KEMIPA-610399 format. One record per atom (N, C-alpha, C): x negated, y negated, z. Coordinates in steps of 0.05 Angstrom, whole numbers, plus 5000, padded with zeros to 4 digits. Each point is the difference from the previous one (the first is absolute). Layout:
XYZ/...
This chain:
573654017084/498250144980/501350264991/500250034973/501250244990/498250265009/501450245004/498650235009/500950244983/497950184995/500850254988/500650225020/502250154993/501050215019/499850254987/498250205006/499650244984/502650175003/500949995021/502450185005/502349924982/500449744996/501949884984/499750104972/497449954990/499250084973/500250284994/499650195019/499850294994/502550125008/502149845011/502450165010/501250164976/500550255002/501350164980/502549894989/501749935017/502549884993/499749764981/498249835005/499349764983/498750084975/498150235000/499050084974/501950124983/502150155012/502250094983/501449794985/500649795017/501549784989/498349884978/497349975003/498349884980/500150154975/499950295001/500350164977/502649964985/502149985015/502849964987/499749704988/499249815010/499849734991/498349994974/498050185000/498249994975/501850074977/501950195005/501850084977/502049794992/501149845021/501949824998/499149744987/497849875012/499449714995/499149984969/498650174987/499249974972/502249984982/502350125008/502050044979/502549795007/499549835018/502049795005/500149804974/502349904992/500149824979/498749755002/498649945020/498449775006/497050044994/498749884981/497250054994/498249895026/498650205010/498849945025/497549834994/498550034980/497949804992/501249714999/502749964987/501249765003/500749885024/500850195018/500349925030/497749885013/497650134993/497649925013/499449714989/500249994971/499549734989/501749795013/502750065002/501949825013/499049895025/499350215016/499049935029/497749805000/498250094980/497449825002/500749704992/501850004979/500649724989/501949835020/501950155013/501749845018/498249935026/498150155009/498249925023/497449894991/499749974974/497549834989/497350155010/500150254998/497750165006/498850134975/497450074999/498850114975/500450324999/500850125021/500550284999/502650075016/501250244992/502350115016/500350304992/501050175018/500250264995/502650145013/501050194987/502250165010/499050275003/499550095027/498550255003/501550215016/499250264999/500950215018/497350075014/500350035028/497750065015/500350325010/498250174989/499750235006/498150065024/499550275005/498450075019/497149924996/498750024978/497249914998/499949774978/502149934986/499549814982/502649854993/499749784986/502449834993/500450004970/502349994990/500450024970/501749754992/498949864977/501149764991/501850044981/502950015008/501750044981/500949724983/499549775013/500249764987/497449835007/498649864982/498049865005/499449764983/498749785009/499849754984/497249875012/497949984980/497749855007/497850165016/500350275003/497950135015/497650054986/497750005013/497450034985/500150274983/498550024982/500050244982/500150265012/498050085018/500050275009/502850095012/501449845014/502850075010/501949994977/499949814984/502049984977/500050244979/497550104998/499550244982/501550225009/499250105028/500950255012/502849965013/501049755007/502149975014/500150135025/497850065013/499750165024/497649875016/499950035027/497949915016/499850175026/497450045009/499950135026/501449875023/500850125019/501349845022/498149805013/497450064998/498349815014/500049694986/501150024975/500249754985/503149885002/501550125015/502949955001/500449735021/501649844988/501149775018/503050075009/501550144980/502650085004/500250205025/498050145002/499950175024/500849875026/498949775003/500549825023/503049965005/501349924977/502949964995/501550215009/499150244989/501850275005/500150045030/497050005013/500150055027/501449805017/500249754994/501449825015/502950014997/500850144976/502950004994/501549745001/498449784994/501449765003/498449784982/500749784999/498549784984/497249975011/498150004983/497149945007/498949794984/499249775016/498749784984/497649915012/497950034985/497349925012/499149774983/499549745014/499249774986/497150024993/498250105019/497350014994/498850235010/499050214978/499050245008/497249975017/498449794991/497749955015/500349945030/502349915008/500749935027/500850235015/500750254987/500850225014/497750205003/499250065024/497650165004/500450294984/502450115003/500150264987/500050014968/500749764990/500349974971/497449914987/498249875018/497849834989/498250184986/499650295008/498650184984/501350184981/502549924996/501550184985/498950024970/500050214987/498750014970/501449794982/502149974999/501349834980/499349685007/499549955027/498949755008/497249964992/498350195005/497349974994/499150034972/501750164984/499250054973/501649834980/502549965007/501649854980/500749725011/499349945024/500649705007/502749945008/501550195010/502849975009/500049825027/501649814997/499949805028/502650005010/502350104987/502549965015/501950204984/502150125014/501850174985/502849985020/502250084987/502450015015/501750244986/501050155019/501550264987/502850055014/501950124985/502550105010/500250294996/500650165025/500250284994/502350074982/499850234983/502250114986/501150265014/502650065003/501150175014/501650204982/500350255008/502250154987/502449975012/502250164995/502449975011/500450105028/498050165008/499650105027/498549835019/499349774988/498249795016/497250075003/498750174986/497250095001/498649804983/497649885011/498349834987/498450144980/500449974973/498850164981/497749864985/500049725002/498149834985/500349745007/499349804981/500249715005/499949874973/501049765001/499749794980/498349785011/497549964991/498049825012/498749794980/499949775009/498749804986/497049935008/498349944987/497449995004/498349764989/498549855018/498849754990/496950025006/498449864988/497249985005/499249745013/502249875008/499849755012/501650015028/498849845020/501649945024/502749894995/501950145013/502949944996/501249955028/502149814999/501649995027/502750074988/500550265007/502750114990/502249865017/502149914983/502449865012/502350195000/502049895015/502850185002/501050024970/500249804986/500850024972/498650204985/497450015003/498450194987/501050295005/500250055029/500550285005/503150054992/501749824999/502750024993/500350094970/498249864983/499950104973/499250284997/498050065013/498750274998/502350215011/501449945021/501950175009/502250054979/500649784988/502349994979/499150214977/497649974990/498750174980/500150295008/499450045024/499950295012/503050105003/502149835007/502950094999/500850064974/498649894978/501150064973/499650314995/497950115009/499550274997/502050175017/501049915023/502050145014/498750235015/501550125021/499250265010/499650194978/497750135003/499550194978/501450295008/501450114980/501550225008/498350245013/500950135022/498450195012/500650254983/498350185007/499950294983/502350185002/502349934996/502650155004/501050074974/501950204998/501250084975/501549754984/501449845017/501049744987/498149814992/497650005012/497849834990/498750084973/499950284999/499050124976/501949924975/502750005007/501749954981/500049734990/499749835022/499649714993/497649944979/497950135007/497549984984/500350114974/501650194995/500650104974/501749814985/501949865016/501649804986/498549794991/497749895015/498549774991/498450074980/498950264996/498050054981/501450064972/502650024998/501450104978/501449784987/500149974972/501249814984/502850124998/501949885015/502950114998/501849884981/499049804983/501849904978/501050204984/502650024995/501650184982/500550275016/499350035025/500750235012/502349965018/501250205017/502349975016/499749835025/501950025016/500049815025/497850085017/498949795014/497750025018/500750005029/498650135016/500749965027/500049715012/502249935012/500549725007/497949885016/499150155021/497849935021/497649954984/499250174983/497449954984/500149764984/502249974984/500249774981/500249745018/501349995023/499949765016/497449935010/498250225008/497449955009/498349914983/500250084973/498649924978/500549704994/502649934998/501049754994/499049805022/500250085024/499049815020/497349915001/498150234992/497249944998/499549844975/501250064978/499649814976/500949765004/502349945012/501049725008/498149845015/499150145021/498249835018/497349944985/499250184983/497549944987/500549784978/502050014985/500949814982/500249715010/501550005023/500549715013/497349895012/498350175010/497349925010/498449894976/499950154978/498749944976/501149704990/502649994998/500949734989/499549775018/500250075027/499449785019/496949925000/498250174991/497249924998/499449844976/501749994980/499549834979/499549705003/498749874983/499749715005/502049844978/501950174991/501849874980/502950055015/501949874994/502850055009/501350214979/501350175010/501350214985/503250015009/501649994980/502850035004/501150214981/501350225010/501350214982/502850035007/501650034980/502950045003/500850254987/502250125009/500950274987/502149914977/501150204987/501649974975/502549825011/500850025025/502249855011/499349735008/497749914994/498949745007/499549955029/499850225015/499549975029/497049995006/498949845015/497250015005/499250245019/498050154988/498850245012/497349905012/498549834991/497549905009/499749704998/499549885023/499249735005/497249995017/497750034987/497850045016/499249775019/498050075015/499149785022/499049744989/498550024977/499149764987/502349824986/501950154991/502349864990/501449845022/500550145022/501249875025/498449755006/497250035000/498149805009/500449734984/500450074972/500249794979/502449855004/502150155006/502749875008/500149875024/498150045018/500049865027/501950165017/500550264997/501950135016/498750225018/501350075021/498750195019/500750284992/498450195011/500250304991/502950105012/501349905019/502150125010/502749994986/500449804981/502350004985/500250244979/502450074991/500350184981/499449944972/499350214982/499149954975/502149804984/502850055003/501949834988/499849725007/499649955028/500049715008/497349874991/497750184999/497649894993/500249914971/500950174985/500349964970/501749764994/502350005011/502049764998/499149755005/498649985028/498849765009/497649904982/498350194992/497649934985/500749914971/501750154987/500449904972/501549754999/501449915020/501349734999/498149794999/497550055010/497749795001/498350014976/500850144979/498350014978/501149804980/498249824990/500849774983/498350044972/501049854979/498549934977/497649815008/497949984983/498049825006/500749715002/502349934988/500949725003/501649965024/500350205017/501549985028/502750074996/501150064979/502950074998/500450315009/501950075013/500450295009/500550164976/498950285001/500450184981/502750165005/501550004976/502550135001/499850325006/501850145014/499650275008/499350174975/501449934976/499850194976/496949934988/498749795007/497449934991/497650085017/500850145022/497650095017/498950244987/497550025003/498350214988/501250285006/500650045028/500750285005/503150054988/501549814995/502550054987/499550044971/498349874989/499250064969/499050274998/498450105019/498750274999/502650205005/501449955017/502550175004/501850034974/500049794984/501649994975/498250144978/497650085006/498450164981/497649844986/499849765010/497949834986/497250035017/497950004985/497250015013/499049724998/499449875023/499249735002/497050015010/498649814986/497049965009/499349725006/498749945022/498849755008/502049794999/502350015011/502149805000/499249815024/499749754996/499049805021/502449905012/499949985027/502349885014/498949875026/502049865018/499049865021/501650075026/498950055020/501450095024/500049765019/502649915004/500549765019/500950095025/498649995021/500750075026/500249735018/502549995013/500149735017/497849985022/498949765001/498049945018/497150124996/499650094974/497450114994/499549914971/497249994992/499549924973/501150184978/500849904978/500750184979/497750204992/500850234991/498050194991/500950104973/497850054985/500350074971/499650324997/501750124983/500050285000/499850104971/498750214994/499950134975/501750285003/502250024986/501850245003/499950204977/499950235005/500350214978/502350175009/501450134979/502150195007/500450214978/500950235004/500550184980/501950245012/501850084982/501750225008/498650275006/501550155018/498850305007/501850194989/498650204985/501550244991/499250235009/501550244999/499150265009/498950144972/499550265005/498750144977/501750034977/502649985004/501950024978/500649734990/499249805008/500349734992/502549875010/501150125021/502249875015/498949795022/501449764995/499049785016/500550055030/498049975016/500350025029/500149745015/499349794987/500049735014/497849824987/498849845015/498049834989/498149915025/497749924993/497849905018/498949744992/499549835019/499049724993/497649955021/498049904987/497649925016/499549694998/499049915023/499849685005/497249975009/498449854985/497449915007/499849705008/499249925022/499849745012/497349874986/500749814980/497849864987/499649725010/501149945024/499949735008/497049885001/498450175014/497449945005/498449954971/500750174982/498949964973/500749774987/502649945002/500949764985/499249735014/499650025026/499249785015/496849954994/498650204999/497049964992/499849904973/502050064981/499849894972/500949735003/502149945016/500949725001/497649815014/498850145016/497949815015/497849964980/499050164987/497949994980/501049814976/502250004992/500849794983/500249735010/500749995028/500249755014/496749875001/498250195006/497449905003/499149904972/500750134979/498949894972/501649764994/502549945009/501549784993/498949765014/499250055028/499149795017/497249924988/498750184990/496849944989/500549824975/502050084982/500549834976/500849715007/501949995022/501149745011/497449825009/498550115018/497849845011/497949934979/499650194983/497749954976/501149754983/502849954996/500849804984/500749745016/499550015024/500749755017/497349875009/500249745004/497749865008/500249945031/502250015012/500249995028/502350195011/499550055026/501950175014/502949885002/500249735000/502649885000/501250074975/498649974978/501350054974/500850304993/498450185014/500750304997/502150105020/500349845020/501550125024/503250074991/501549844983/502850104996/500050284986/498550024978/499850264987/498850235013/497949915016/498650235016/501750105020/501449815016/501750125023/502350134988/501149954979/502250114988/499150294993/497750034988/499050294994/499750165024/498949895021/499450155024/502950105012/501949815002/502750045014/501650224982/499849984974/501450194984/498750295001/497450005003/498650265005/500550125026/500049835021/500750115026/502850115003/501949834987/502550005005/501149875025/498249835010/500849855027/501449744993/500949895022/501749764996/498549735002/497749995010/498749735000/496950055001/498649834981/497150004997/499349705000/498049945018/499049715004/497049995003/498749804989/497449944999/499149745014/498650005019/499249795017/496949934994/499549774992/497049924995/499149845025/497450045008/498949895022/498549764995/500449825009/498449714998/497950015023/497650094994/498050015023/499349735008/500349794987/499449715010/502149945020/502550024993/501949945020/500750225021/498850224996/500350245015/503250075004/501549994975/502650085002/500550174974/502350155000/500750174979/502449894988/500349974972/502549904988/501050194979/502850014997/501050174979/499149944973/498850184986/499649974969/502150074982/502050185010/502250084985/501350235013/502450054991/501450295011/502050094981/500550265001/501950124984/502350145017/502450024991/502250125014/501650184982/500950205008/502050184983/502549844999/501650104979/502749884995/501650015028/501149775010/502150015021/498349975024/497449975003/498649935026/499449714999/500349905023/499449705002/498849955030/497349984999/498949955028/498149744996/500449824981/498049784999/500149835023/502449985013/500049865026/498550105023/499250264996/498250125021/497249935000/499149874975/497350004992/498949725006/498549955019/498849745008/498249924977/499649735002/498049864982/497250015004/499450085025/497250035009/500050165025/497850155004/499350155023/497449975010/499550065025/497149975011/499150285002/497350005007/498650275004/501150115026/500949855019/501050085026/503150075000/501250004973/502750065000/500550325008/502150065016/500050305008/501450154977/500849894979/501350164982/498350204982/501050094978/498450194983/497749834985/500549774992/497649874984/498149925019/500749885024/498149925019/498150245009/501450215006/498650265013/497950124978/501350034976/498350114977/497549814996/500849755000/497749774997/497650035020/501150015027/498249995022/498250285002/501450214994/498750265005/498750114976/500749924976/499050084974/500850284994/501950125014/501050274993/502850024994/500950174984/502950044992/501650045025/502449864998/502350055021/502250154989/500950195012/502450164994/502050035022/502349904994/502350015023/502050194986/500150245006/501950204989/502949935004/500549915022/503049945009/500049735015/500949794986/500149735014/502350015023/501950164998/502049995020/499150095027/498050204999/498650075028/497749845008/499449804987/497449845004/500849785020/498649985023/500449815019/497949794999/500349755007/498049795000/500949805021/497849885016/500549795019/500149754990/499049944973/500049784986/502649944987/501149755005/502649964992/500049954970/497949904988/500049964970/500350294987/498250205007/500350234989/502550175004/500749955027/502950135007/502349904983/499949734996/502249894984/499750124970/497650004991/499450144974/501350264994/499250175020/500550285003/503350045001/501149845016/503050015002/501249934976/499349794988/501149914974/499550214976/497850114997/499150214982/501950255004/500550075025/501550245005/502849944993/500849775007/503049904994/500350004969/498049974986/500350024970/499350254990/500150225015/499550314994/497250034989/498049875011/497350064993/498850175024/498650224991/499150195019/496950015004/498650004977/497150035002/498649754989/497549965013/498449764994/496950084999/498849894979/497350084994/498549754994/497949955013/498149774991/497250094995/498949944975/497250104994/498649744997/497449975017/498349764994/498550044977/499549804986/498049954976/497549885008/498050155001/497349895011/497850004980/498249845005/497249984985/498049985023/498150185003/497850015019/501049925029/502250175007/501449965026/501349725007/500449864979/501449755000/502850034985/502049955015/502850044991/500449774976/500950074976/500949804981/503049974998/501450225006/502950004993/501450245019/502450024999/501450225013/502350064982/500350264994/502350104983/502150125021/502449924998/502050095018/502550124987/500850255007/502350154989/502050105019/502549974994/502150065017/502050204986/500850215015/501850214987/502550015018/502150104985/502550055014/500450265012/498250194991/499750275007/497750035020/500450205015/497750075020/497850154985/497749864995/497850124988/497750065018/498650204997/497950105017/497249944986/498049955015/497349934992/498950244983/500150014975/498950224982/497749914984/498350194994/497449914986/500749904971/501650114984/500549884971/500949695003/501849965018/501149735001/497949825010/498350065021/498149845011/497849984978/499450204984/498249974978/500849824980/502650004992/501049804980/499549715009/500949975025/500049705011/497249925004/498450195008/496949915005/499049934974/500250164978/499249974974/500849744990/502649915001/501149764992/498849765015/499650065027/498849775015/497249964993/498350224992/497349954990/500149864972/501950054985/500249864974/500549695003/501949955016/500649745007/497449875013/499050135018/497349925013/497949894981/499650174980/498249974979/500549724983/502549974996/500949754986/499449765018/500950045025/499449775020/497349925002/497950244999/497149975002/499249844974/501050094978/499449854975/500749735001/502449935011/500749715001/498449855017/499150125026/498449875019/497249954985/499150194984/497449984988/500249774981/502349994984/500349814977/500149735015/501549955023/499949775013/497449935010/498550185008/497349935008/498249934978/500450144977/498449904977/500749724993/502449935001/500949724993/499049815019/499850075026/499049825020/496749974994/498950224994/497149984995/499449844974/501950034980/499649824974/500449725008/502449955017/500249725004/497449895017/499150185018/497849885016/497449944982/500050204980/497549974982/500549724982/502349964993/500949774983/499349735018/500750035024/499849765020/496849965002/498750225004/497249975004/498549884977/500850104976/498949894974/500649704998/502649955006/500749714999/498449835020/499550115024/498649865018/497149974987/498750204989/497449974989/499749814977/502050024981/500049834978/500249705006/502049935019/500649775007/498649885026/499850135021/498949905022/496950035000/498850214987/497250025000/498849914976/501050064976/498649934976/499949714995/502049835007/499949734997/497849865019/499950095024/497749885016/497350084988/499750244993/497350084987/499349884977/501949924984/499449854976/499049715007/501349895023/499349725009/497050035011/499650225015/497350025011/497750024977/500650134980/498050044978/499749724986/502049854998/500149744987/498349815015/500349995026/498649855018/496850065001/499550265001/497350075005/498549934972/501550054978/498849934974/499349694999/501949845006/499549715002/497749925019/499950135022/497949935019/497250074988/499850254989/497850104985/498949844980/501749844984/499549834979/498949735010/500149955028/499149745008/497150005001/498549824986/496950005002/499149935029/501549905017/498949935028/500250235018/501050204991/500250255020/497150135002/499250035023/497350125006/500050294993/497650114996/499650304992/501750195019/499649965025/501250185021/503050024996/501049744998/503150014998/500950104973/498549954979/500450144973/500250285002/498050125014/500050305004/502350105015/500949865021/502450095014/502649984985/500049774982/502249974982/500150244980/497750094991/499950254981/501050225015/499250035024/501050265014/503150015006/501349745005/502649994999/501550064978/499049894976/500950054975/500350294994/497650155004/500050304996/501950165016/500349925025/501850155018/502849944991/500849754995/502949944991/500550114975/498050024981/500650114973/500750325005/498450115021/500650305001/502650035015/500949835016/502750025011/502149984979/499349774984/502149974979/500350224980/497650134993/500350254985/501450235009/499750035027/501850205013/502949944999/500849735004/502749924997/501050064973/498349904980/501050054972/500550294992/498150205012/500350294995/502650105013/500749905024/502350075015/502549954984/500049744990/502349884985/500350184975/497750034989/500050144973/501250295004/498750135019/501050275007/503050025005/501149835018/502649985008/501749964975/499249814981/501449944975/500250234984/497850164993/500050204985/501850245011/499950075025/501750195013/503049924998/500649775001/502949915004/500949944970/498449984981/500850004970/500349674995/499149865020/499949694995/497949934978/498150174999/497749924980/500150184978/501449954980/500450234978/497350034984/499750224989/497750044979/500649894975/498049904985/500049914974/498750194981/501650204991/498850234986/499749934969/497550094990/499649994974/497850224995/499650054974/497850204994/497349885006/498750155018/497449915012/498050214999/497849934988/497650214997/498649985027/500150245012/498950055028/496849984999/498850064977/497049994997/499249695003/501849834987/499349735006/500249895026/502150085014/500449955028/497550085017/499250264997/498150105018/497349854992/499349964976/497449874994/500149715007/502249865001/500449745012/499249975030/501150235013/499650025029/497550065008/498350144981/497450085006/498249774995/500749844981/498549734995/500049825022/502549995012/500349795023/499250095028/499550285002/499450125025/497249945008/499349975026/497150005009/498350244993/497749984992/498550214991/497250025017/500450095025/497450065016/497950154985/497549915006/498050164983/499750275007/500550065026/499650295010/502150184997/502349924983/502250174996/500250044970/500150254993/500450044968/503150054995/501049854978/502850024993/499850154973/501550244999/500350154976/502650004989/500549994975/502550004984/500450244981/502350074998/500950204981/502549924986/499949844982/502649854990/500150074968/502750054992/500550044971/499949734987/499950014972/500049744984/502749845008/502350145002/502049835010/502350185012/501649915018/501950155013/502349795008/502250024986/502249785001/502150115016/500949825021/502350115016/502149744998/502450065011/502149775001/499749905030/499249775003/499449915026/499349705002/499849905024/499649715003/497049965004/498649884982/497049984997/499049885026/501349795013/498949885022/500350175025/502250155003/500250195023/498350264995/499550094975/498250214998/497249935008/499149764993/497549895006/499849985033/501949925014/500050025029/499250285011/501450204986/499850275010/496950094996/498849924976/497350084998/498249855016/500349735004/498649835015/499750125031/502250065010/500350105029/498650255005/500450204978/498750255003/496849994994/499149834981/497249964995/498949875022/501149815014/498849865021/499750165025/501850175005/499650195020/497650204997/500250104977/497850204992/497149895002/499849744992/497649885004/499349935029/501849885014/499649935027/499150225018/501250254997/499550215019/497950174991/498649974978/497950144991/497449945010/498350195009/497449915012/498149934978/497749915012/497949924977/499250294988/499449944974/499450244984/502350154989/502749935009/502450144993/500449964972/502450184991/500749984972/503449965003/500649844980/503149944996/500450094969/502250175000/500650114973/502949924993/500549884975/502749954992/500450134975/502450165001/500750194974/502949924991/500249984977/503049984989/500750214979/502450105001/500350214981/503049994996/501050144976/502750084996/500450295008/502250025020/500350275009/502650124985/499750194980/501950104983/501449804984/498749764993/501049814983/502049835011/501550065020/502149825009/499549885028/497850045013/499249885023/497349924999/499449735010/497249905003/499150045026/497350125004/499050055024/497349855006/500349835021/497649835008/499150155027/497150054999/498950115025/497749855006/499749895025/497849845010/498850195023/497350044997/498950195019/497349855014/499650055027/497649895008/498850235018/497549915011/498750165020/499749905024/502149855008/499649845025/501050175025/501049885020/500550095025/502650185001/501750014979/502050184998/502549935018/502150185002/502449965016/500250235021/499949955023/500250215020/502950154995/500150255009/502650144995/502549885018/499249885025/502249925014/501249724990/498549864981/500749764989/501350044974/500150224986/501050024972/503149964998/501650095021/503049954996/500849734998/498449805014/500749725000/498549834980/498550154982/497949844983/501449784986/502450044989/501249804980/502049815015/500149995026/501749855018/498949745005/501649815009/499349725007/497950025025/498349824999/498149955022/498650245009/499950214985/498550245010/497049994988/498350055018/497350044995/499050225014/498450164984/498850255012/498349955023/500050195022/498249965021/497249954993/498850124979/497149974995/499749774987/502149864986/499449734986/500249775022/501650045022/500249795019/497349985017/498450194999/497450005014/497649904982/500549914975/498249904982/499849705002/498049894987/499749704998/501949894976/501250174987/501849954977/502749885008/500949754996/502549895009/502050134981/502749985010/502150104985/502749935016/502149984985/502949945011/501550245002/499550214984/501850265001/502549964979/500049794984/501949964981/499550084973/497550024993/499450064971/501150264988/499950235014/501050234992/503050004999/501349865019/502850005005/501049854974/498349794992/500949844975/499550164976/497950144997/499950194979/502250204996/500650125023/502350204996/502549874993/500849775008/502349834993/499949964969/497749904990/499649944972/500350224983/498950245009/499850254985/502950094997/501550015023/502550114999/502349784987/499549794999/501549824983/499650044971/497750124993/499750084973/500850274992/501150135021/501150304996/497850195003/497749935011/497950175002/499450135029/497950115002/499150115028/497049945006/499350005026/497549945009/499250195024/498150164994/499150195020/497150035007/499750115025/497550045008/499350295000/497450064987/499050295000/498650085025/501550185017/498650075024/497650184993/499950144977/497850204998/497649864992/500149724993/497549854990/498049975020/497550074998/498049935023/497250014986/498349795008/500749795020/501249774985/501049825018/501549764989/503050044998/500949834979/502949994997/500750014971/502150144992/501250004972/502749924999/501049774989/502549894997/500850034970/502250134999/501250044969/502749894998/499949824977/502649894992/501250094977/502650094998/501250104976/502349834993/499949894975/502249814988/501150114977/502849984997/501350094975/499149834978/499750084978/499249864974/502449884985/
């Protein structure tokens, strides 16, 4: 637990050192606010300070992210100080959670500003006196690591021991505060100290950048190869700048893979006086994926225009290019699937698009036959020079221990980052892995393609490079798998539709041949028996009942066959100019007219449409029959006919009957559907009438709708093009 030591804080010797440091620190060639900002960013904290701790207060010589009261005055009473703990300890202080420390729990910055953790390094003068600290502060719990504290120590070392208050120190301060350009020789010790501090700051600044930086002097010797540049080149920090630059530039190639000649390198062109902007190149490192770079370069000059050297910056755009390539692949796959009827037809182009986008060596697609419970290859793509057809079996089972079987059985993606280190007790998988490794394949991925937790297919990819499970790559493969899954689902739905259509045709064939013919025979026999004068009255009555029932069944069969023929197009319409008024009046004349139901009409003199008069009569007959059947005694049936905007004829039939319950409205115009309230009446029905009306209206290019707002009763509206 950090402690405050009043004796340390009020020591006269330390306070004299603080006073001297207060003169020295602000004039160092290092911006102290910049040092605080660097510390915060390198340790990922919202706040950082460079402070001097005096007897009763601390002074913020450098700060970043502090609350406004402290930022404005750049001072704080000692009771608010965290750096005082560092000064008293005269050592590294790291607190992971202030709320867990009894002494810190009630500290003002904890209660008022929510500070949860901090870490600090003391700053010393050349006599070893602790005069202040550089401290990073966070409002979240932190577990400070050894690398964190090493970075903080490195930043503190950049400030170096602060010169003590001696005559030589005063002279050094004058040296640092004065612009000496154009004056005589400067004290060697002061210039060396200044150069050392400047160099440390610049190196730390360049190493913190997220772009690679190379700088060469006029003699073409490298003076800067920053940490990011070494990281891009795949080199460690221990080698010299010359070795790093030589090894790295040898790996830079044109986008077509050919090496870049030394005089074509951006840094060389900049040394020759050329300014280069956004030159694209490729970094080829053995054993690692190629990376894409965007390189800039420009010459450096002094104030008099003399060339000092050149600087080149390198930005790694591999991720950006890969995301663009993945997006193009997704669009390409979507176009291929939309233009294909089957996955087998799409497979060659689809797998080629995926393989080229990934830059992998093999992509294969396996379709699952759920009837045989096996998976069979639908196609595969291989990069030039890669041949693994002999490793692909012609069928796999769900229990196969390989990629396909595991992804199929689990329904989850399988990722093997390094086949060479994978072990298996199953000889089949072991043999495959050995053969794949022998052919320089390293990484394997299998993505199941599912619908409602049922596996339809498996997408398999193999790479010659070690690839890690990363989100963009999984996202691409998952998206492609989903697109393939949708096509497979559509194909399954289409196959089901064909099966249903075939079953319907078989059913209609059964009805027309196996039922219709016997019914015709029954009707003929009953008619002959009824005509026999020797039949007694009771038998004649039973024959009449048989005839009525058989006729009703035959009418249902005729309507089913008629409906199927209309929907399939086997019963074409015979259109001609037809007056709907004549059709409606004919239907009214033939319809039953119960004495207790009033029928009202609102018809124009004439309304001609292009339609089949017989089929139009069927539409009106069915709608009028329903309206009359379901209307109570004393009810009203209204028929209106009008031209809507001149190009549409609108027929509306309204009744005051039992209406359509809300739950039955969605299936009103489907086969064999009868509303719940209709089934509980004495009125008979088959549920085919409105389905036949819908089919006939749609065959004419029109629409039929039910008005849910009409009450009481039902309102059906038919709209037909004229």
